[in-house]
VEXMIGU-794653 format. One record per residue (C-alpha): residue in three letters; x, y, z. Coordinates in steps of 0.25 Angstrom, whole numbers, padded with zeros to 4 digits. Example, Ala and Ser with C-alpha at 12.3 -4.5 7.8 and 13.67 -1.06 7.14 Angstrom:
BEGIN
<residu = Ala | x = 0049 | y = -0018 | z = 0031>
<residu = Ser | x = 0055 | y = -0004 | z = 0029>
//
This chain:
BEGIN
<residu = Met | x = 0019 | y = 0063 | z = -0134>
<residu = Asn | x = 0013 | y = 0053 | z = -0124>
<residu = Lys | x = 0002 | y = 0059 | z = -0117>
<residu = Gly | x = 0001 | y = 0048 | z = -0106>
<residu = Val | x = 0001 | y = 0051 | z = -0091>
<residu = Asn | x = 0014 | y = 0052 | z = -0084>
<residu = Leu | x = 0013 | y = 0039 | z = -0076>
<residu = Tyr | x = 0023 | y = 0034 | z = -0065>
<residu = Val | x = 0022 | y = 0020 | z = -0060>
<residu = Val | x = 0028 | y = 0019 | z = -0046>
<residu = Val | x = 0033 | y = 0005 | z = -0042>
<residu = Pro | x = 0038 | y = 0003 | z = -0028>
<residu = Cys | x = 0049 | y = -0008 | z = -0027>
<residu = Tyr | x = 0055 | y = -0016 | z = -0015>
<residu = Asn | x = 0064 | y = -0027 | z = -0019>
<residu = Glu | x = 0058 | y = -0029 | z = -0033>
<residu = Glu | x = 0071 | y = -0032 | z = -0041>
<residu = Ala | x = 0064 | y = -0045 | z = -0046>
<residu = Val | x = 0053 | y = -0037 | z = -0053>
<residu = Leu | x = 0058 | y = -0024 | z = -0057>
<residu = His | x = 0063 | y = -0027 | z = -0070>
<residu = Glu | x = 0050 | y = -0034 | z = -0074>
<residu = Thr | x = 0041 | y = -0023 | z = -0068>
<residu = Ser | x = 0049 | y = -0012 | z = -0075>
<residu = Lys | x = 0048 | y = -0020 | z = -0088>
<residu = Arg | x = 0033 | y = -0022 | z = -0088>
<residu = Met | x = 0031 | y = -0007 | z = -0083>
<residu = Leu | x = 0039 | y = -0002 | z = -0094>
<residu = Glu | x = 0032 | y = -0010 | z = -0104>
<residu = Leu | x = 0019 | y = -0005 | z = -0099>
<residu = Phe | x = 0024 | y = 0010 | z = -0099>
<residu = Gly | x = 0028 | y = 0008 | z = -0114>
<residu = Lys | x = 0014 | y = 0003 | z = -0117>
<residu = Met | x = 0007 | y = 0015 | z = -0109>
<residu = Lys | x = 0016 | y = 0025 | z = -0116>
<residu = Ser | x = 0012 | y = 0020 | z = -0130>
<residu = Glu | x = -0002 | y = 0021 | z = -0126>
<residu = Glu | x = 0000 | y = 0035 | z = -0120>
<residu = Leu | x = -0005 | y = 0031 | z = -0107>
<residu = Ile | x = 0008 | y = 0036 | z = -0100>
<residu = Asn | x = 0019 | y = 0046 | z = -0105>
<residu = Glu | x = 0034 | y = 0045 | z = -0106>
<residu = Lys | x = 0036 | y = 0051 | z = -0092>
<residu = Ser | x = 0029 | y = 0039 | z = -0085>
<residu = Arg | x = 0038 | y = 0031 | z = -0076>
<residu = Ile | x = 0039 | y = 0018 | z = -0068>
<residu = Val | x = 0045 | y = 0022 | z = -0054>
<residu = Phe | x = 0051 | y = 0010 | z = -0046>
<residu = Val | x = 0052 | y = 0014 | z = -0031>
<residu = Asp | x = 0062 | y = 0006 | z = -0024>
<residu = Asp | x = 0058 | y = 0004 | z = -0009>
<residu = Gly | x = 0071 | y = 0002 | z = -0003>
<residu = Ser | x = 0073 | y = -0012 | z = -0010>
<residu = Lys | x = 0084 | y = -0021 | z = -0005>
<residu = Asp | x = 0087 | y = -0028 | z = -0019>
<residu = Lys | x = 0090 | y = -0022 | z = -0033>
<residu = Thr | x = 0077 | y = -0015 | z = -0035>
<residu = Trp | x = 0083 | y = -0001 | z = -0035>
<residu = Thr | x = 0094 | y = -0005 | z = -0044>
<residu = Ile | x = 0084 | y = -0011 | z = -0054>
<residu = Ile | x = 0076 | y = 0002 | z = -0053>
<residu = Asp | x = 0088 | y = 0011 | z = -0055>
<residu = Glu | x = 0092 | y = 0002 | z = -0068>
<residu = Leu | x = 0077 | y = 0003 | z = -0073>
<residu = Thr | x = 0077 | y = 0018 | z = -0072>
<residu = Lys | x = 0090 | y = 0019 | z = -0081>
<residu = Glu | x = 0084 | y = 0009 | z = -0091>
<residu = His | x = 0070 | y = 0015 | z = -0092>
<residu = Lys | x = 0066 | y = 0029 | z = -0092>
<residu = Glu | x = 0052 | y = 0025 | z = -0087>
<residu = Ile | x = 0057 | y = 0020 | z = -0074>
<residu = Ala | x = 0061 | y = 0028 | z = -0062>
<residu = Gly | x = 0065 | y = 0023 | z = -0048>
<residu = Ile | x = 0063 | y = 0028 | z = -0034>
<residu = Lys | x = 0072 | y = 0023 | z = -0023>
<residu = Leu | x = 0068 | y = 0024 | z = -0008>
<residu = Ala | x = 0078 | y = 0026 | z = 0002>
<residu = Arg | x = 0073 | y = 0014 | z = 0010>
<residu = Asn | x = 0062 | y = 0004 | z = 0010>
<residu = Ala | x = 0049 | y = 0012 | z = 0013>
<residu = Gly | x = 0039 | y = 0002 | z = 0010>
<residu = His | x = 0030 | y = -0001 | z = -0002>
<residu = Gln | x = 0020 | y = 0010 | z = 0001>
<residu = Asn | x = 0030 | y = 0021 | z = 0004>
<residu = Ala | x = 0038 | y = 0017 | z = -0009>
<residu = Leu | x = 0026 | y = 0018 | z = -0017>
<residu = Leu | x = 0022 | y = 0031 | z = -0011>
<residu = Gly | x = 0036 | y = 0036 | z = -0013>
<residu = Gly | x = 0036 | y = 0033 | z = -0028>
<residu = Leu | x = 0022 | y = 0039 | z = -0030>
<residu = Met | x = 0026 | y = 0052 | z = -0023>
<residu = Thr | x = 0039 | y = 0053 | z = -0031>
<residu = Val | x = 0032 | y = 0052 | z = -0044>
<residu = Lys | x = 0019 | y = 0060 | z = -0041>
<residu = Asp | x = 0024 | y = 0073 | z = -0047>
<residu = Asp | x = 0029 | y = 0067 | z = -0060>
<residu = Cys | x = 0017 | y = 0058 | z = -0064>
<residu = Asp | x = 0003 | y = 0059 | z = -0068>
<residu = Cys | x = 0000 | y = 0047 | z = -0061>
<residu = Ala | x = 0007 | y = 0035 | z = -0054>
<residu = Ile | x = 0005 | y = 0021 | z = -0053>
<residu = Ser | x = 0010 | y = 0012 | z = -0041>
<residu = Ile | x = 0013 | y = -0002 | z = -0043>
<residu = Asp | x = 0021 | y = -0013 | z = -0036>
<residu = Ala | x = 0034 | y = -0019 | z = -0043>
<residu = Asp | x = 0030 | y = -0033 | z = -0043>
<residu = Leu | x = 0021 | y = -0033 | z = -0055>
<residu = Gln | x = 0009 | y = -0039 | z = -0048>
<residu = Asp | x = 0000 | y = -0027 | z = -0051>
<residu = Asp | x = -0004 | y = -0027 | z = -0066>
<residu = Ile | x = 0003 | y = -0015 | z = -0073>
<residu = Asn | x = -0005 | y = -0017 | z = -0085>
<residu = Val | x = -0017 | y = -0009 | z = -0078>
<residu = Ile | x = -0008 | y = 0003 | z = -0077>
<residu = Pro | x = -0014 | y = 0008 | z = -0091>
<residu = Asp | x = -0028 | y = 0007 | z = -0085>
<residu = Met | x = -0023 | y = 0015 | z = -0073>
<residu = Ile | x = -0018 | y = 0026 | z = -0082>
<residu = Lys | x = -0031 | y = 0026 | z = -0090>
<residu = Lys | x = -0039 | y = 0028 | z = -0077>
<residu = Phe | x = -0030 | y = 0039 | z = -0073>
<residu = Lys | x = -0032 | y = 0046 | z = -0087>
<residu = Asp | x = -0047 | y = 0044 | z = -0084>
<residu = Gly | x = -0046 | y = 0053 | z = -0071>
<residu = Tyr | x = -0043 | y = 0043 | z = -0060>
<residu = Asp | x = -0032 | y = 0047 | z = -0050>
<residu = Val | x = -0030 | y = 0034 | z = -0044>
<residu = Val | x = -0031 | y = 0020 | z = -0051>
<residu = Tyr | x = -0030 | y = 0008 | z = -0042>
<residu = Gly | x = -0025 | y = -0005 | z = -0047>
<residu = Val | x = -0034 | y = -0016 | z = -0041>
<residu = Arg | x = -0032 | y = -0031 | z = -0042>
<residu = Asn | x = -0043 | y = -0039 | z = -0048>
<residu = Lys | x = -0041 | y = -0051 | z = -0039>
<residu = Arg | x = -0031 | y = -0056 | z = -0029>
<residu = Glu | x = -0028 | y = -0070 | z = -0035>
<residu = Thr | x = -0013 | y = -0069 | z = -0035>
<residu = Asp | x = -0014 | y = -0067 | z = -0020>
<residu = Thr | x = -0013 | y = -0078 | z = -0010>
<residu = Phe | x = -0026 | y = -0081 | z = -0002>
<residu = Phe | x = -0021 | y = -0075 | z = 0010>
<residu = Lys | x = -0016 | y = -0062 | z = 0004>
<residu = Arg | x = -0029 | y = -0061 | z = -0004>
<residu = Thr | x = -0038 | y = -0063 | z = 0008>
<residu = Thr | x = -0030 | y = -0053 | z = 0017>
<residu = Ala | x = -0030 | y = -0043 | z = 0006>
<residu = Val | x = -0045 | y = -0043 | z = 0004>
<residu = Gly | x = -0046 | y = -0043 | z = 0019>
<residu = Phe | x = -0037 | y = -0030 | z = 0020>
<residu = Tyr | x = -0045 | y = -0023 | z = 0010>
<residu = Arg | x = -0058 | y = -0027 | z = 0017>
<residu = Ile | x = -0052 | y = -0022 | z = 0030>
<residu = Met | x = -0048 | y = -0009 | z = 0024>
<residu = Glu | x = -0062 | y = -0007 | z = 0018>
<residu = Met | x = -0068 | y = -0009 | z = 0031>
<residu = Met | x = -0060 | y = 0001 | z = 0038>
<residu = Gly | x = -0064 | y = 0012 | z = 0028>
<residu = Val | x = -0051 | y = 0012 | z = 0020>
<residu = Asn | x = -0053 | y = 0016 | z = 0006>
<residu = Ile | x = -0044 | y = 0005 | z = -0001>
<residu = Val | x = -0045 | y = -0001 | z = -0015>
<residu = Phe | x = -0048 | y = -0016 | z = -0014>
<residu = Asn | x = -0037 | y = -0025 | z = -0021>
<residu = His | x = -0028 | y = -0012 | z = -0024>
<residu = Ala | x = -0013 | y = -0012 | z = -0019>
<residu = Asp | x = -0004 | y = 0000 | z = -0023>
<residu = Tyr | x = -0006 | y = -0001 | z = -0039>
<residu = Arg | x = -0013 | y = 0012 | z = -0042>
<residu = Leu | x = -0012 | y = 0024 | z = -0051>
<residu = Met | x = -0012 | y = 0038 | z = -0045>
<residu = Ser | x = -0013 | y = 0051 | z = -0052>
<residu = Arg | x = -0003 | y = 0063 | z = -0048>
<residu = Arg | x = -0014 | y = 0070 | z = -0040>
<residu = Ala | x = -0017 | y = 0057 | z = -0032>
<residu = Leu | x = -0002 | y = 0055 | z = -0029>
<residu = Glu | x = -0002 | y = 0070 | z = -0024>
<residu = Gly | x = -0014 | y = 0066 | z = -0015>
<residu = Leu | x = -0007 | y = 0054 | z = -0010>
<residu = Ser | x = 0005 | y = 0062 | z = -0007>
<residu = Gln | x = -0003 | y = 0070 | z = 0003>
<residu = Phe | x = -0005 | y = 0058 | z = 0012>
<residu = Pro | x = 0007 | y = 0059 | z = 0022>
<residu = Glu | x = 0005 | y = 0046 | z = 0030>
<residu = Arg | x = 0017 | y = 0037 | z = 0032>
<residu = Asn | x = 0009 | y = 0024 | z = 0034>
<residu = Leu | x = 0006 | y = 0022 | z = 0019>
<residu = Phe | x = -0005 | y = 0013 | z = 0013>
<residu = Leu | x = -0007 | y = 0018 | z = -0001>
<residu = Arg | x = -0019 | y = 0009 | z = -0004>
<residu = Gly | x = -0027 | y = 0017 | z = 0006>
<residu = Met | x = -0020 | y = 0031 | z = 0004>
<residu = Val | x = -0023 | y = 0032 | z = -0011>
<residu = Pro | x = -0038 | y = 0031 | z = -0010>
<residu = Leu | x = -0038 | y = 0042 | z = 0000>
<residu = Val | x = -0031 | y = 0051 | z = -0010>
<residu = Gly | x = -0045 | y = 0051 | z = -0018>
<residu = Tyr | x = -0046 | y = 0055 | z = -0032>
<residu = Arg | x = -0053 | y = 0047 | z = -0043>
<residu = Ser | x = -0048 | y = 0032 | z = -0043>
<residu = Asp | x = -0051 | y = 0019 | z = -0051>
<residu = Cys | x = -0046 | y = 0005 | z = -0051>
<residu = Val | x = -0039 | y = -0004 | z = -0062>
<residu = Tyr | x = -0040 | y = -0019 | z = -0059>
<residu = Tyr | x = -0029 | y = -0030 | z = -0062>
<residu = Asp | x = -0025 | y = -0044 | z = -0059>
<residu = Arg | x = -0013 | y = -0044 | z = -0050>
<residu = Asn | x = -0001 | y = -0052 | z = -0055>
<residu = Glu | x = 0009 | y = -0061 | z = -0047>
<residu = Arg | x = 0022 | y = -0054 | z = -0042>
<residu = Phe | x = 0032 | y = -0055 | z = -0054>
<residu = Ala | x = 0044 | y = -0058 | z = -0045>
<residu = Gly | x = 0050 | y = -0055 | z = -0031>
<residu = Glu | x = 0043 | y = -0056 | z = -0018>
<residu = Ser | x = 0031 | y = -0049 | z = -0013>
<residu = Lys | x = 0034 | y = -0037 | z = -0004>
<residu = Tyr | x = 0022 | y = -0039 | z = 0004>
<residu = Pro | x = 0023 | y = -0051 | z = 0012>
<residu = Leu | x = 0012 | y = -0054 | z = 0023>
<residu = Lys | x = 0018 | y = -0046 | z = 0034>
<residu = Lys | x = 0019 | y = -0034 | z = 0025>
<residu = Met | x = 0005 | y = -0036 | z = 0019>
<residu = Ile | x = -0001 | y = -0036 | z = 0034>
<residu = Ser | x = 0007 | y = -0024 | z = 0038>
<residu = Phe | x = 0003 | y = -0016 | z = 0025>
<residu = Ala | x = -0012 | y = -0020 | z = 0028>
<residu = Phe | x = -0011 | y = -0016 | z = 0042>
<residu = Asp | x = -0005 | y = -0003 | z = 0038>
<residu = Gly | x = -0016 | y = 0000 | z = 0028>
<residu = Ile | x = -0027 | y = -0003 | z = 0039>
<residu = Thr | x = -0020 | y = 0006 | z = 0050>
<residu = Ser | x = -0016 | y = 0017 | z = 0040>
<residu = Phe | x = -0030 | y = 0019 | z = 0035>
<residu = Ser | x = -0040 | y = 0016 | z = 0046>
<residu = Ile | x = -0041 | y = 0017 | z = 0061>
<residu = Ser | x = -0052 | y = 0006 | z = 0061>
<residu = Pro | x = -0043 | y = -0004 | z = 0068>
<residu = Ile | x = -0042 | y = 0005 | z = 0080>
<residu = Arg | x = -0057 | y = 0007 | z = 0080>
<residu = Val | x = -0059 | y = -0008 | z = 0080>
<residu = Ile | x = -0050 | y = -0009 | z = 0092>
<residu = Ser | x = -0058 | y = 0001 | z = 0099>
<residu = Ala | x = -0071 | y = -0006 | z = 0096>
<residu = Phe | x = -0065 | y = -0019 | z = 0100>
<residu = Gly | x = -0060 | y = -0013 | z = 0113>
<residu = Ala | x = -0074 | y = -0007 | z = 0116>
<residu = Ile | x = -0081 | y = -0021 | z = 0113>
<residu = Val | x = -0070 | y = -0028 | z = 0123>
<residu = Cys | x = -0074 | y = -0017 | z = 0133>
<residu = Val | x = -0089 | y = -0020 | z = 0132>
<residu = Ile | x = -0086 | y = -0035 | z = 0133>
<residu = Ala | x = -0077 | y = -0033 | z = 0145>
<residu = Val | x = -0088 | y = -0025 | z = 0152>
<residu = Ile | x = -0098 | y = -0036 | z = 0149>
<residu = Met | x = -0088 | y = -0047 | z = 0154>
<residu = Ala | x = -0086 | y = -0039 | z = 0167>
<residu = Ile | x = -0100 | y = -0038 | z = 0170>
<residu = Tyr | x = -0102 | y = -0053 | z = 0167>
<residu = Ala | x = -0090 | y = -0056 | z = 0176>
<residu = Leu | x = -0096 | y = -0048 | z = 0187>
<residu = Val | x = -0110 | y = -0054 | z = 0186>
<residu = Gln | x = -0103 | y = -0068 | z = 0186>
<residu = Lys | x = -0095 | y = -0064 | z = 0199>
<residu = Ile | x = -0107 | y = -0059 | z = 0206>
<residu = Met | x = -0115 | y = -0072 | z = 0203>
<residu = Gly | x = -0103 | y = -0080 | z = 0207>
<residu = His | x = -0101 | y = -0087 | z = 0193>
<residu = Thr | x = -0087 | y = -0083 | z = 0191>
<residu = Asp | x = -0077 | y = -0094 | z = 0187>
<residu = Ala | x = -0063 | y = -0095 | z = 0184>
<residu = Gly | x = -0060 | y = -0088 | z = 0170>
<residu = Trp | x = -0046 | y = -0089 | z = 0167>
<residu = Ala | x = -0047 | y = -0093 | z = 0152>
<residu = Ser | x = -0057 | y = -0082 | z = 0149>
<residu = Leu | x = -0049 | y = -0072 | z = 0156>
<residu = Met | x = -0036 | y = -0076 | z = 0149>
<residu = Met | x = -0043 | y = -0075 | z = 0136>
<residu = Ser | x = -0048 | y = -0062 | z = 0139>
<residu = Ile | x = -0035 | y = -0056 | z = 0143>
<residu = Trp | x = -0028 | y = -0061 | z = 0131>
<residu = Phe | x = -0039 | y = -0056 | z = 0121>
<residu = Ile | x = -0039 | y = -0042 | z = 0127>
<residu = Gly | x = -0024 | y = -0042 | z = 0128>
<residu = Gly | x = -0023 | y = -0046 | z = 0113>
<residu = Val | x = -0033 | y = -0035 | z = 0109>
<residu = Gln | x = -0026 | y = -0024 | z = 0117>
<residu = Leu | x = -0013 | y = -0028 | z = 0111>
<residu = Leu | x = -0019 | y = -0028 | z = 0097>
<residu = Ser | x = -0025 | y = -0015 | z = 0099>
<residu = Val | x = -0013 | y = -0008 | z = 0104>
<residu = Gly | x = -0005 | y = -0014 | z = 0092>
<residu = Leu | x = -0015 | y = -0008 | z = 0082>
<residu = Ile | x = -0015 | y = 0006 | z = 0089>
<residu = Gly | x = 0000 | y = 0005 | z = 0089>
<residu = Glu | x = -0001 | y = 0003 | z = 0074>
<residu = Tyr | x = -0008 | y = 0016 | z = 0072>
<residu = Ile | x = 0001 | y = 0023 | z = 0082>
<residu = Gly | x = 0013 | y = 0018 | z = 0074>
<residu = Lys | x = 0007 | y = 0024 | z = 0061>
<residu = Leu | x = 0005 | y = 0037 | z = 0068>
<residu = Tyr | x = 0020 | y = 0036 | z = 0073>
<residu = Lys | x = 0025 | y = 0034 | z = 0058>
<residu = Glu | x = 0016 | y = 0046 | z = 0053>
<residu = Val | x = 0020 | y = 0056 | z = 0063>
<residu = Lys | x = 0035 | y = 0054 | z = 0060>
<residu = Arg | x = 0033 | y = 0058 | z = 0046>
<residu = Arg | x = 0045 | y = 0050 | z = 0041>
<residu = Pro | x = 0046 | y = 0049 | z = 0026>
<residu = Arg | x = 0039 | y = 0038 | z = 0019>
<residu = Tyr | x = 0050 | y = 0036 | z = 0009>
<residu = Ile | x = 0063 | y = 0042 | z = 0005>
<residu = Ile | x = 0067 | y = 0042 | z = -0010>
<residu = Glu | x = 0082 | y = 0039 | z = -0012>
<residu = Ala | x = 0082 | y = 0040 | z = -0027>
<residu = Tyr | x = 0072 | y = 0043 | z = -0039>
<residu = Val | x = 0078 | y = 0039 | z = -0052>
<residu = Asn | x = 0073 | y = 0040 | z = -0066>
<residu = Glu | x = 0078 | y = 0043 | z = -0080>
<residu = Gln | x = 0079 | y = 0058 | z = -0077>
<residu = Glu | x = 0083 | y = 0058 | z = -0063>
<residu = Ala | x = 0092 | y = 0045 | z = -0061>
<residu = Gly | x = 0098 | y = 0045 | z = -0047>
<residu = Lys | x = 0090 | y = 0057 | z = -0042>
<residu = Asp | x = 0089 | y = 0057 | z = -0027>
<residu = Val | x = 0076 | y = 0062 | z = -0020>
//
């Protein structure tokens, strides 16, 4: 009897019809190899989570569950976003697995390091991060902004693994710990390190996307980065407070200077400098109000306590068509 671990691989999908057949093929081949090496057991599963796709993603997932006992599918009632879909899959399988691995469907993350993750799990690590060796497949802009993002998060005191996305292994007790985080504004790269427990990393070279288009264009990447910063640090508000204090000090100095110049009779027309000052201070104020509004907006979302995701169906070979 296979004494390997009961592994669930959770794969969030949004409009991934172009890659699903190839992804499932490669994952099934890897599962067969790991079973023969007794790294995983027969109960291990590949779980595709359809995040409200508009193409044939769910149709393909449903077909795959009927063709392969190792594949299961979760269908969300609507598009909840990548982080919510990923969390929904992990929370659905946490009671059935010894450990779960999250990975995107586009085959950019190297699935061949999954056996190394499992070996580290067997060595006693509850969390194993998949970390990129380098970012040569990225454009110069994406590479530079990504490095800048990690540096900013580090400066703000956020515990985040450099060059790690959402490719990671978590043990059942680590998943239980993650389930105790009730926030609606999800940034799993920052939340998982807060769970604690023993952790380690495996390193790999990232591949080009097999097919289809990236689900993270520039606009979404900026929004995701901003969510990460504002969800885990109040440093931006503190920066604004410090900047406000500096501006106040400068204003007092300039007022004293203007008064002295007035008394000495050296005052001249200063329309340009006045207009520049007004526009500058006005811009800072609007930016400050906007940033504070972002935090208030997050509080608004949290206090409503709306569900992060709703599962419409969970299908596998035992429970095909089961609604939850």
